[in-house]
mmCIF file of the C-alpha atoms, coordinates in Angstrom:
data_MODEL
# 
_entry.id   MODEL 
# 
loop_
_atom_site.group_PDB 
_atom_site.id 
_atom_site.type_symbol 
_atom_site.label_atom_id 
_atom_site.label_alt_id 
_atom_site.label_comp_id 
_atom_site.label_asym_id 
_atom_site.label_entity_id 
_atom_site.label_seq_id 
_atom_site.pdbx_PDB_ins_code 
_atom_site.Cartn_x 
_atom_site.Cartn_y 
_atom_site.Cartn_z 
_atom_site.occupancy 
_atom_site.B_iso_or_equiv 
_atom_site.pdbx_formal_charge 
_atom_site.auth_seq_id 
_atom_site.auth_comp_id 
_atom_site.auth_asym_id 
_atom_site.auth_atom_id 
_atom_site.pdbx_PDB_model_num 
ATOM 1  C CA . MET A 1 1  ? 56.347  33.510  -10.629 1.00 0.00 ? 1  MET A CA 1 
ATOM 2  C CA . GLU A 1 2  ? 52.163  32.261  -10.562 1.00 0.00 ? 2  GLU A CA 1 
ATOM 3  C CA . LYS A 1 3  ? 50.182  34.186  -8.700  1.00 0.00 ? 3  LYS A CA 1 
ATOM 4  C CA . LEU A 1 4  ? 48.215  32.612  -5.869  1.00 0.00 ? 4  LEU A CA 1 
ATOM 5  C CA . ASP A 1 5  ? 44.156  32.957  -5.508  1.00 0.00 ? 5  ASP A CA 1 
ATOM 6  C CA . THR A 1 6  ? 43.649  34.377  -1.831  1.00 0.00 ? 6  THR A CA 1 
ATOM 7  C CA . LYS A 1 7  ? 39.848  34.588  -1.807  1.00 0.00 ? 7  LYS A CA 1 
ATOM 8  C CA . PRO A 1 8  ? 38.360  32.928  0.810   1.00 0.00 ? 8  PRO A CA 1 
ATOM 9  C CA . TRP A 1 9  ? 36.636  29.524  0.267   1.00 0.00 ? 9  TRP A CA 1 
ATOM 10 C CA . TRP A 1 10 ? 33.486  30.650  0.106   1.00 0.00 ? 10 TRP A CA 1 
ATOM 11 C CA . ASN A 1 11 ? 33.681  33.247  -2.729  1.00 0.00 ? 11 ASN A CA 1 
ATOM 12 C CA . TYR A 1 12 ? 34.157  29.886  -5.012  1.00 0.00 ? 12 TYR A CA 1 
ATOM 13 C CA . GLY A 1 13 ? 30.718  28.414  -6.469  1.00 0.00 ? 13 GLY A CA 1 
ATOM 14 C CA . TYR A 1 14 ? 31.572  24.669  -7.102  1.00 0.00 ? 14 TYR A CA 1 
ATOM 15 C CA . VAL A 1 15 ? 31.710  24.453  -2.511  1.00 0.00 ? 15 VAL A CA 1 
ATOM 16 C CA . TRP A 1 16 ? 28.669  26.357  -2.908  1.00 0.00 ? 16 TRP A CA 1 
ATOM 17 C CA . LEU A 1 17 ? 27.669  23.221  -5.631  1.00 0.00 ? 17 LEU A CA 1 
ATOM 18 C CA . ILE A 1 18 ? 28.623  20.929  -3.021  1.00 0.00 ? 18 ILE A CA 1 
ATOM 19 C CA . ILE A 1 19 ? 27.309  21.843  0.092   1.00 0.00 ? 19 ILE A CA 1 
ATOM 20 C CA . SER A 1 20 ? 23.895  22.240  -1.290  1.00 0.00 ? 20 SER A CA 1 
ATOM 21 C CA . GLY A 1 21 ? 22.939  18.944  -1.858  1.00 0.00 ? 21 GLY A CA 1 
ATOM 22 C CA . PRO A 1 22 ? 23.701  17.791  1.898   1.00 0.00 ? 22 PRO A CA 1 
ATOM 23 C CA . LEU A 1 23 ? 22.445  20.936  3.224   1.00 0.00 ? 23 LEU A CA 1 
ATOM 24 C CA . LEU A 1 24 ? 19.227  20.845  1.345   1.00 0.00 ? 24 LEU A CA 1 
ATOM 25 C CA . VAL A 1 25 ? 18.631  16.424  2.708   1.00 0.00 ? 25 VAL A CA 1 
ATOM 26 C CA . VAL A 1 26 ? 19.464  17.884  6.152   1.00 0.00 ? 26 VAL A CA 1 
ATOM 27 C CA . ILE A 1 27 ? 16.895  20.378  5.602   1.00 0.00 ? 27 ILE A CA 1 
ATOM 28 C CA . ALA A 1 28 ? 14.256  18.245  4.210   1.00 0.00 ? 28 ALA A CA 1 
ATOM 29 C CA . ALA A 1 29 ? 14.846  15.912  7.191   1.00 0.00 ? 29 ALA A CA 1 
ATOM 30 C CA . PHE A 1 30 ? 13.941  18.640  9.611   1.00 0.00 ? 30 PHE A CA 1 
ATOM 31 C CA . ILE A 1 31 ? 10.970  19.305  8.130   1.00 0.00 ? 31 ILE A CA 1 
ATOM 32 C CA . THR A 1 32 ? 9.821   15.940  7.578   1.00 0.00 ? 32 THR A CA 1 
ATOM 33 C CA . ALA A 1 33 ? 10.748  15.102  11.340  1.00 0.00 ? 33 ALA A CA 1 
ATOM 34 C CA . TYR A 1 34 ? 8.391   18.367  12.152  1.00 0.00 ? 34 TYR A CA 1 
ATOM 35 C CA . ILE A 1 35 ? 5.201   17.055  9.875   1.00 0.00 ? 35 ILE A CA 1 
ATOM 36 C CA . ALA A 1 36 ? 5.406   13.386  11.630  1.00 0.00 ? 36 ALA A CA 1 
ATOM 37 C CA . VAL A 1 37 ? 5.670   15.098  14.369  1.00 0.00 ? 37 VAL A CA 1 
ATOM 38 C CA . THR A 1 38 ? 2.694   17.738  14.443  1.00 0.00 ? 38 THR A CA 1 
ATOM 39 C CA . ARG A 1 39 ? 0.211   15.553  12.430  1.00 0.00 ? 39 ARG A CA 1 
ATOM 40 C CA . PRO A 1 40 ? -0.805  12.401  14.235  1.00 0.00 ? 40 PRO A CA 1 
ATOM 41 C CA . ASP A 1 41 ? -1.634  9.351   12.650  1.00 0.00 ? 41 ASP A CA 1 
ATOM 42 C CA . PRO A 1 42 ? -5.050  8.005   11.923  1.00 0.00 ? 42 PRO A CA 1 
ATOM 43 C CA . VAL A 1 43 ? -7.118  5.629   14.398  1.00 0.00 ? 43 VAL A CA 1 
ATOM 44 C CA . VAL A 1 44 ? -7.333  2.234   12.517  1.00 0.00 ? 44 VAL A CA 1 
ATOM 45 C CA . ASP A 1 45 ? -10.874 1.138   12.660  1.00 0.00 ? 45 ASP A CA 1 
ATOM 46 C CA . ASN A 1 46 ? -10.156 -1.563  15.726  1.00 0.00 ? 46 ASN A CA 1 
ATOM 47 C CA . ASP A 1 47 ? -13.422 -3.272  13.772  1.00 0.00 ? 47 ASP A CA 1 
ATOM 48 C CA . TYR A 1 48 ? -11.650 -5.574  11.132  1.00 0.00 ? 48 TYR A CA 1 
ATOM 49 C CA . TYR A 1 49 ? -12.560 -8.495  11.985  1.00 0.00 ? 49 TYR A CA 1 
ATOM 50 C CA . ARG A 1 50 ? -15.955 -7.752  12.233  1.00 0.00 ? 50 ARG A CA 1 
ATOM 51 C CA . HIS A 1 51 ? -15.618 -6.289  8.703   1.00 0.00 ? 51 HIS A CA 1 
ATOM 52 C CA . GLY A 1 52 ? -13.550 -9.687  7.398   1.00 0.00 ? 52 GLY A CA 1 
ATOM 53 C CA . ILE A 1 53 ? -16.653 -11.403 8.388   1.00 0.00 ? 53 ILE A CA 1 
ATOM 54 C CA . GLU A 1 54 ? -19.261 -9.984  6.895   1.00 0.00 ? 54 GLU A CA 1 
ATOM 55 C CA . ILE A 1 55 ? -16.748 -10.001 3.613   1.00 0.00 ? 55 ILE A CA 1 
ATOM 56 C CA . ASN A 1 56 ? -17.088 -13.614 3.826   1.00 0.00 ? 56 ASN A CA 1 
ATOM 57 C CA . LYS A 1 57 ? -20.817 -14.067 4.593   1.00 0.00 ? 57 LYS A CA 1 
ATOM 58 C CA . THR A 1 58 ? -21.148 -11.877 1.202   1.00 0.00 ? 58 THR A CA 1 
ATOM 59 C CA . LEU A 1 59 ? -18.638 -13.817 -1.116  1.00 0.00 ? 59 LEU A CA 1 
ATOM 60 C CA . ASN A 1 60 ? -20.654 -16.801 0.455   1.00 0.00 ? 60 ASN A CA 1 
ATOM 61 C CA . GLU A 1 61 ? -24.198 -15.742 -0.622  1.00 0.00 ? 61 GLU A CA 1 
ATOM 62 C CA . GLN A 1 62 ? -22.669 -14.462 -4.253  1.00 0.00 ? 62 GLN A CA 1 
ATOM 63 C CA . ARG A 1 63 ? -21.214 -18.355 -4.324  1.00 0.00 ? 63 ARG A CA 1 
ATOM 64 C CA . ASP A 1 64 ? -24.581 -20.115 -3.297  1.00 0.00 ? 64 ASP A CA 1 
ATOM 65 C CA . SER A 1 65 ? -26.662 -17.795 -5.701  1.00 0.00 ? 65 SER A CA 1 
ATOM 66 C CA . LEU A 1 66 ? -23.929 -18.725 -8.448  1.00 0.00 ? 66 LEU A CA 1 
ATOM 67 C CA . ALA A 1 67 ? -24.396 -22.923 -7.313  1.00 0.00 ? 67 ALA A CA 1 
ATOM 68 C CA . PRO A 1 68 ? -27.414 -23.953 -9.623  1.00 0.00 ? 68 PRO A CA 1 
ATOM 69 C CA . ALA A 1 69 ? -25.828 -22.440 -12.644 1.00 0.00 ? 69 ALA A CA 1 
ATOM 70 C CA . ILE A 1 70 ? -22.312 -24.038 -11.730 1.00 0.00 ? 70 ILE A CA 1 
ATOM 71 C CA . GLN A 1 71 ? -23.498 -27.185 -11.716 1.00 0.00 ? 71 GLN A CA 1 
ATOM 72 C CA . ALA A 1 72 ? -26.041 -26.921 -15.047 1.00 0.00 ? 72 ALA A CA 1 
ATOM 73 C CA . ARG A 1 73 ? -22.244 -25.534 -16.757 1.00 0.00 ? 73 ARG A CA 1 
ATOM 74 C CA . ASN A 1 74 ? -20.623 -28.186 -15.164 1.00 0.00 ? 74 ASN A CA 1 
ATOM 75 C CA . HIS A 1 75 ? -22.972 -30.902 -16.337 1.00 0.00 ? 75 HIS A CA 1 
ATOM 76 C CA . ALA A 1 76 ? -23.154 -29.162 -19.827 1.00 0.00 ? 76 ALA A CA 1 
ATOM 77 C CA . ALA A 1 77 ? -19.608 -30.028 -20.215 1.00 0.00 ? 77 ALA A CA 1 
ATOM 78 C CA . THR A 1 78 ? -18.558 -33.174 -18.767 1.00 0.00 ? 78 THR A CA 1 
ATOM 79 C CA . GLY A 1 79 ? -21.996 -34.996 -19.067 1.00 0.00 ? 79 GLY A CA 1 
ATOM 80 C CA . LEU A 1 80 ? -21.690 -36.267 -15.677 1.00 0.00 ? 80 LEU A CA 1 
ATOM 81 C CA . LYS A 1 81 ? -24.682 -35.403 -12.832 1.00 0.00 ? 81 LYS A CA 1 
ATOM 82 C CA . PRO A 1 82 ? -23.337 -33.201 -9.818  1.00 0.00 ? 82 PRO A CA 1 
ATOM 83 C CA . ALA A 1 83 ? -23.188 -35.526 -7.034  1.00 0.00 ? 83 ALA A CA 1 
ATOM 84 C CA . GLN A 1 84 ? -25.808 -33.904 -4.268  1.00 0.00 ? 84 GLN A CA 1 
ATOM 85 C CA . ASP A 1 85 ? -23.817 -32.280 -1.502  1.00 0.00 ? 85 ASP A CA 1 
ATOM 86 C CA . SER A 1 86 ? -25.421 -33.490 2.334   1.00 0.00 ? 86 SER A CA 1 
ATOM 87 C CA . THR A 1 87 ? -24.469 -31.197 4.413   1.00 0.00 ? 87 THR A CA 1 
ATOM 88 C CA . PRO A 1 88 ? -26.473 -27.992 4.955   1.00 0.00 ? 88 PRO A CA 1 
ATOM 89 C CA . ARG A 1 89 ? -24.367 -24.714 4.421   1.00 0.00 ? 89 ARG A CA 1 
ATOM 90 C CA . PRO A 1 90 ? -24.620 -22.346 6.949   1.00 0.00 ? 90 PRO A CA 1 
# 
């Protein structure tokens, strides 16, 4: 006759191995929720639009400063004289 194993379930290592994965995920979720609740997000600068305008002005100044060099390069490459732009730039 076979001998039945009558130990309680918590005495088996494989049970704890199976339980430990989901248990660690639940603990990590509680830790993440605690961190999210106790540490507020930093405030985003509301002046981002004005900052973008200033960046565009800086880029336009850089482009305008290179305009004669770009025209000379194009003239040297194609042999065509660049057309004069009659519209004033801001």
